[in-house]
C-alpha positions in Angstrom: 54.7 35.3 -28.0 56.0 37.5 -31.0 54.6 40.8 -29.1 56.8 39.6 -26.0 60.1 39.2 -28.0 59.1 42.6 -29.9 58.7 44.1 -26.5 62.2 42.8 -25.3 63.7 45.1 -28.2 61.7 48.1 -28.4 64.2 51.0 -28.8 66.8 48.8 -30.6 67.4 49.3 -34.1 65.7 46.9 -36.2 68.9 45.2 -37.6 70.0 44.6 -34.1 66.7 43.4 -32.7 66.8 41.1 -35.9 70.0 39.5 -35.1 69.3 39.3 -31.5 65.8 37.3 -32.0 67.7 35.0 -34.2 70.4 34.1 -31.7 67.5 33.0 -29.0 67.6 29.2 -29.5 64.0 28.8 -29.5 63.0 31.4 -31.9 66.4 31.5 -34.3 65.8 32.7 -37.7 62.4 30.9 -37.9 60.7 34.0 -36.0 63.5 36.5 -36.7 62.8 36.6 -40.2 59.1 37.1 -40.3 59.4 39.8 -37.5 62.1 41.7 -39.5 60.0 41.7 -43.1 56.5 41.9 -41.5 56.7 43.7 -38.4 60.2 45.9 -38.9 59.4 46.3 -42.4 63.1 45.7 -43.6 63.6 44.6 -47.0 63.5 40.8 -47.7 67.3 40.9 -48.3 68.2 42.6 -45.0 65.5 40.5 -42.8 67.4 37.2 -44.5 71.1 38.8 -43.9 70.4 39.9 -40.2 68.5 36.6 -39.4 71.3 34.3 -40.8 73.9 36.1 -39.0 72.5 36.2 -35.6 71.5 32.4 -35.9 75.3 31.6 -36.7 76.5 34.1 -34.4 74.8 31.8 -31.7 76.2 28.8 -33.4 79.9 29.7 -33.4 79.3 30.5 -29.5 78.1 27.1 -29.0 80.7 25.4 -31.0 83.6 27.3 -29.5 82.2 28.0 -25.9 80.2 25.4 -24.6 82.7 23.0 -23.8 84.5 25.1 -21.3 81.3 26.7 -20.2 79.5 23.5 -19.4 82.6 21.6 -17.7 82.9 25.1 -15.2 79.0 25.2 -14.5 78.9 21.2 -14.3 81.9 21.2 -11.9 80.3 23.9 -9.5 76.8 23.6 -9.8 74.7 20.3 -9.6 71.7 21.4 -11.5 74.0 22.1 -14.5 75.5 18.8 -14.7 72.2 17.4 -14.7 71.0 19.6 -17.5 74.1 19.1 -19.7 74.1 15.5 -19.2 70.0 15.7 -20.6 71.0 18.0 -23.0 73.9 16.2 -24.7 72.0 12.6 -24.5 68.9 14.3 -26.1 70.9 15.6 -28.6 72.7 12.4 -29.5 69.4 10.5 -29.4 67.9 12.8 -32.1 71.3 13.1 -34.2 73.0 9.6 -33.9 71.0 8.3 -37.0 71.8 11.3 -39.1 75.4 11.5 -38.1 75.9 8.0 -38.9 74.1 8.0 -42.0 75.4 11.4 -43.8 78.7 11.8 -41.6 79.6 15.8 -41.1 77.1 16.9 -43.8 74.1 15.9 -41.3 75.2 19.4 -39.7 74.3 20.9 -42.7 70.9 19.3 -42.8 70.2 20.0 -39.1 71.0 23.6 -39.7 68.9 23.9 -42.7 65.9 22.1 -41.0 63.3 25.1 -40.3 61.1 23.3 -37.8 61.0 24.2 -33.6 63.9 22.1 -31.4 65.7 20.9 -34.7 67.6 23.5 -36.8 70.7 25.7 -36.3 71.4 25.4 -33.0 70.9 21.7 -32.8 73.3 21.3 -35.7 75.7 23.2 -33.4 75.1 21.0 -30.5 75.5 18.0 -32.8 78.9 19.3 -34.4 80.2 19.5 -30.9 78.8 16.3 -29.2 80.0 14.2 -32.0 83.4 16.1 -32.2 83.2 17.4 -36.1 86.0 19.4 -36.3 85.6 23.4 -36.2 86.9 23.9 -39.3 84.7 21.5 -41.1 81.4 22.2 -39.1 81.2 25.9 -39.2 81.1 26.3 -42.8 78.4 23.5 -43.0 76.8 25.5 -40.1 76.6 28.6 -42.3 75.4 27.0 -45.6 72.7 25.1 -43.8 71.5 28.2 -42.0 71.6 30.3 -45.3 69.3 27.7 -46.9 67.1 27.7 -43.9 67.0 31.5 -44.1 66.0 31.2 -48.2 63.0 28.7 -47.2 61.7 31.1 -44.2 62.0 33.9 -46.5 59.8 32.1 -49.4 57.5 31.1 -46.9 57.3 34.6 -45.2 57.0 36.2 -48.7 54.0 33.8 -49.6 52.5 34.4 -46.7 52.9 38.3 -46.9 51.0 38.4 -50.3 
């Protein structure tokens, strides 16, 4: 998997490749940070920074653009209506208990979780789906992503020794 992802960004500056890998929903910073540190030989701080920024950039896009994009695509293409209905329902099921228990802080918790199919993008989806105001959700998403990056960085450094 990493070889395929690396091949997509051959010739890109390492910081940009790290940023873009971190924006991919399946990989996020979980893959981008170890890739930057172990393969691209970036410093620990640079690997952390570009991974966090890439994942957060994707979250900002989700928070600001998901609604108009989903409405437009759902209106004109039946497949997308089914897809977005499934995506929103799936996210509601996964995050409803956390949202009820922790309120907006659930966004921080989801963003800080560094496991596949949970994490930053799920936090951004939850913020959108549960109507958490942007002024409240974006700082929580950033802080959660920064913590997630620290966790992944320590794991990466531990395995690299």
